[in-house]
N, C-alpha and C positions, 0 to 999 in steps of 0.2 A: 657115252667114252669109245663106239665102236668107229664113228665117223672121226673121231678124232686118232686113231690110229690109224686108219687108214690114209687120212690127211697126211702125217707124219711118216709113212712107211714111204708113199710119193715124193713126200720130199725128199727124203734120203735117198731115194732110187735116183732123181733126178742130178742130186747132185755128185753123188757117186759117176751118173753115167753122162755127165755133160764137159765132155771132153775134148775138145777139137784140133785136126789137124790142119796147120796152115802151110803152105809151103811155095816157094819161088826158084823157078827154074830159068834163069837166066842165061846168056850167052858163057858167063866166065864160070860160074860154079853153082851149085845144087844148096840149097838151104832149106829146111822142114823146122815146126816149132808144135810143140802141143801147147795149147792154150785151154785154161779153164774157163769155161762161158760163162759163170757165174759172178768171179770174181777177177776175172782179165789175167790172172795172174797165170805166167808162163813156167809150164811143168819143164819143159824138157827141150832142147835145140840141141842140131846136131848141121853144119855146114864144111862141106870139103875147103873152104875158105879160111878153116882154122889152121893155128900153125902147125899143130902137130900131124892132121893131115895134107896141108899141101904142097908138103916138101915130100912125102912118101908115097905119094899116088902119083904115077904117070901120068893122067889126065884129070882135069877135076869133074868134069861134064858128060864122062861117059859112061855105059850102063853099068861096069865094076863099082862108078862113085855113088850111082843111085841106090846100087844093093848097100853099100857100107852106110849111106845114108840113113836108108830104113831100119838097117840090125841097130845101129848106136842108138836111134831114135825109141824103138822098141827096149831095148835095155834101161834108156835113162828112164823112160816110163812105167816099167815094172822097177825100178828103184824107188817110184814116190807115189809109189801104189798105186797107179792106175792101168788098168785090164781092160777098160772099152774106151773106144772113143767113135767120134764120126767125123766124116767129110762131105763137105756138102759141094760141090765142084760149081766154079762160078759160070758166068752165061757162057754159053756157045764153048764149054770145054768139056772134052772128052776123059775117060779113065783110059789112057792108052800110051805107048811108048815110056819117057821116063818116068813119067808120074805113077802109072801103071805096074811100074818097075818097082817103087819106092813104095806103095800102097801093098802089094804085094809080100814084099820083104817082111814089112811091119806084120803083117797077117802069118806068115810063114814064124816068126820069132813070140808069136802067143798073145798078142793083143788083138781081141773082137772089135770090129766095126759093126756099128748100132745105124 
């Protein structure tokens, strides 16, 4: 009986902490999304290429745009009850510059990186 409780608790823990951040930073815009690893469903998406942000921002790729995308991702993830996520850098990728700004902004808005 104890073994089953531990297994169920571990499964529930992995289910709630298995959201991952995926982002693209091409030359024209910034895009970030949070996906659930187990079901591959998109939890939240934010991009500077969206209609509401495209015309209101002076630049779609500067540091201010990175902060706005990070804040939107954090707000939308909280609305979907995701308070922890992970990010695995790609091969030869460093967490600095625009990528670092997006991740730091998400952390500042209350999301925990596991």
